[in-house]
C-alpha positions as CSV (number, residue, x, y, z in Angstrom):
1,X,64.6,170.8,235.2
2,X,67.0,169.1,237.5
3,X,70.3,170.2,236.0
4,X,71.1,166.7,234.8
5,X,68.8,166.6,231.8
6,X,70.2,166.2,228.4
7,X,71.0,169.7,227.1
8,X,72.2,168.9,223.6
9,X,70.6,167.5,220.5
10,X,69.0,168.2,217.2
11,X,66.6,171.1,217.3
12,X,65.1,173.1,215.5
13,X,64.8,172.0,211.9
14,X,66.5,175.1,210.3
15,X,69.3,177.5,211.2
16,X,66.9,180.4,210.7
17,X,64.9,179.2,213.7
18,X,67.9,179.3,216.0
19,X,67.7,182.2,218.6
20,X,71.1,183.7,217.6
21,X,70.1,183.7,213.9
22,X,66.8,185.4,214.8
23,X,68.7,188.0,216.9
24,X,71.2,188.6,214.0
25,X,68.4,189.0,211.5
26,X,66.7,191.5,213.8
27,X,69.9,193.5,214.1
28,X,70.5,193.5,210.4
29,X,66.9,194.7,209.8
30,X,67.3,197.6,212.3
31,X,70.6,198.6,210.8
32,X,69.0,198.7,207.4
33,X,66.3,201.2,208.5
34,X,66.7,204.8,207.7
35,X,66.8,207.0,210.8
36,X,67.8,210.5,211.7
37,X,68.4,209.5,215.3
38,X,71.5,207.7,216.7
39,X,70.8,204.3,218.2
40,X,72.6,201.4,219.6
41,X,71.4,198.0,218.5
42,X,72.3,195.9,221.6
43,X,72.3,192.3,220.4
44,X,73.2,189.3,222.6
45,X,74.2,185.9,221.4
46,X,73.8,182.7,223.3
47,X,76.2,180.3,221.6
48,X,78.5,178.6,222.2
49,X,76.9,177.8,225.6
50,X,74.5,175.1,226.7
51,X,72.1,174.0,225.7
52,X,73.9,172.8,222.6
53,X,71.0,172.5,220.2
54,X,71.5,172.7,216.5
55,X,69.6,171.5,213.4
56,X,70.2,167.8,212.6
57,X,72.2,168.7,209.5
58,X,75.2,169.7,211.7
59,X,75.1,166.3,213.5
60,X,75.1,164.6,210.1
61,X,78.4,166.2,208.9
62,X,80.5,163.7,210.8
63,X,79.5,160.1,211.8
64,X,79.4,159.8,215.5
65,X,81.8,156.9,215.6
66,X,84.4,159.1,213.9
67,X,84.2,161.8,216.6
68,X,87.2,161.6,219.0
69,X,86.8,163.5,222.3
70,X,89.8,165.0,224.0
71,X,90.9,163.6,227.3
72,X,89.3,165.2,230.4
73,X,91.9,166.5,232.8
74,X,90.9,166.2,236.5
75,X,92.8,169.5,237.2
76,X,91.4,171.3,234.2
77,X,89.4,173.9,236.3
78,X,92.1,174.7,238.9
79,X,93.1,177.9,237.0
80,X,89.5,179.1,236.6
81,X,88.3,181.7,239.1
82,X,85.9,180.2,241.8
83,X,83.0,182.4,240.6
84,X,83.3,180.8,237.1
85,X,83.4,177.3,238.5
86,X,80.2,178.0,240.4
87,X,78.3,178.3,237.1
88,X,78.0,174.5,237.1
89,X,75.7,174.8,240.2
90,X,73.1,176.5,238.0
91,X,70.3,174.0,237.2
92,X,70.5,174.4,233.5
93,X,74.2,173.4,233.2
94,X,74.8,169.6,233.1
95,X,77.9,168.4,235.0
96,X,80.7,166.7,233.1
97,X,80.3,163.5,235.2
98,X,76.7,163.2,234.1
99,X,77.6,163.6,230.4
100,X,80.4,161.0,230.8
101,X,78.1,158.6,232.6
102,X,75.5,158.9,229.8
103,X,78.1,158.7,227.0
104,X,77.5,162.4,226.1
105,X,74.1,161.5,224.7
């Protein structure tokens, strides 16, 4: 993956197939088990971070021509620590310029 690939879209078919949903289900199942030992169910959630994949039903809630994007400020990242700005260099994160050029598709 080159870092400029489309990292948003409709996938999978059901909420239950989303990784965060599966992680939450796993944690609920573990918490429901009877145990005499203490334990820590460490559960990580991925969202809201790229890739922005959700089932199609969420895209269908609002017609695309009704979605109004906020303005992008050129100085928006100036107050963000440098280490945080470097995240965009990771190959799985698309750059804003790519999304704008490709009409956020």
